[in-house]
N, C-alpha and C positions, 0 to 999 in steps of 0.2 A: 505494500500499501503506501509504504514511504516512498520508496523509489518509483513509484507509479507518479505521485506527486511530485518531486524533484525533476523526473522526465516534463512534464507537464507544462512547470514552469521552465525549464529551460526552450519548450517550443513554441510557448504563448508570444513571444516577441516577433514570430515568424506566422501565425498567422496570421491572415489576412490583408498579408504583401506579397505582391508578386515578384518574383526574380528581377533582377535588371535585366529584361526583354529588348535585346534588339529588333528592328523590324526595317527591311531595305528600300532602299530606294534604289530604282533601276531607270534607266534611258539608253539617250543616246548624243554623243556631241558631234554637232554638225558644222560645216563650213561654208559662208557662203563668199565668193569672190569675183570682184567687179571691178573693169578697168572701164574708164568714160575716158574718149578721146575727145576730138572737137566740135565732131558730129554725136546727138544726144543718141544713145543705146534706146530701139522700142521694144525691147524687152529686158522683162523684171529680171534679173539675176533668182535662180534655183536654188536653196541649200542643197545640200548634201553629207551624207552621211562622212564621217570623217576621222579614223581611229588613229592610234597612237599618241591621242593627246594628253597631257601627264596635269592631272589638279590634282590641287591641293584643298582639301575639305575642311572650312572651317563653320565652328561654333560659334552663332552668334548670342551677345548677352546683352541687354540693354545698360546703354550709355558707357558701353567699352568696347576695346576696338577686338575685331573677331580674332579669334585663336583659333591654333592651326592644332586639326584631332585627326589628320591622317592624311593619304595621298593615295590617287590611283592613276594609273591609265587605261585609256578606251580601248577596246578590242579591237580588232582589223576591221569591223564592220561600223565602228562608232559606238557600239553598245559599251553600256556598263551595268554593275549594280554591286552596292557594297552596304554594310550592313551597321547600322547603327541607334543609339538608344534614343529616346525621345528628346528632342529638341528642334530649336533651327538653327538650320546648317544654309551656306553657302559654297560655291565652288570658287579658287582664285587659281593663279598662275605661280609659282615660285618667287617671281620677282615681284610680286605683290607683296610678299608677307615682310620686307622691308620697309614698306612706307602706306601700312594699314590703315585705313581709315573707319571710324567709329560707323558699324553697321554695314560694312563694307561686304555683299555678299558675291559680285563678281569682279572679275578681273578689272582695270582699268582700263586699259585699252591706251589708244596715243593718237594723235594726230601731229603731221609733221609739213612741211614747204607752204609755199606762199600761192599765190592767186593763180601762177600759171601751173602750177604741178605740186598737186599736193598725195598724200597717202593719210589714209584711216583705220584705224582698229578697232571694232566694238565687241559687246558681247550681250548677249539676253539670255534670259532663262524664261520660262511657263511665266504668261502674268507678271513679269520683271521683280519679280518678290520672293525672300528666301522659302527655299523648300522648311515646310512646317512638319515635322514626325510627332502626332499624338500617341496613337494607338493602334495604327495599320500601316500596313509598307502602304509607301508611293510609288507608284507606275508612272511612266508616258513622260520623265522629267525630258525637256529637250534644250542642249547648250546650244546656243549658235554663236558661232565667230564670225563676225562681218568684216573683209579688209575690203575697201575702194582705193582705186588709182584714179585719180581726176589730171588729166593733164589739157589743159586750155590750148597749147601752141599744137600738139597734137593732132594725126589723122583720124 
């Protein structure tokens, strides 16, 4: 009887609490490349899956810089799948880690050049908000990298 009571007292803290359960985030990394010469291109550039993209997973915390959790490299078809505990997450590049800003959940991108020729890179994710894991898997995440080059003097 006494042994059962001791065992019950040891187990009470664990009753009603779930284990630290992880949920999966899965999706595809996409790429859009567009060159704009002197004439306007009548076609809208279409994204295509791109593999081998290394992304750093960061966890967002209110009022603080995002913190690195882990990294992933998308498969040859652009697909990725990672398991994480509940929380709010984003994806950045390795070079973003040095200058993370509060609330950052996508790579910063860049823009260079002048009015005659410029190149830019930007990123988007579903609905342009961080990924939130509450109590279920998150599927269909699309992370897209857009790279544009515009040349005002080129044909």
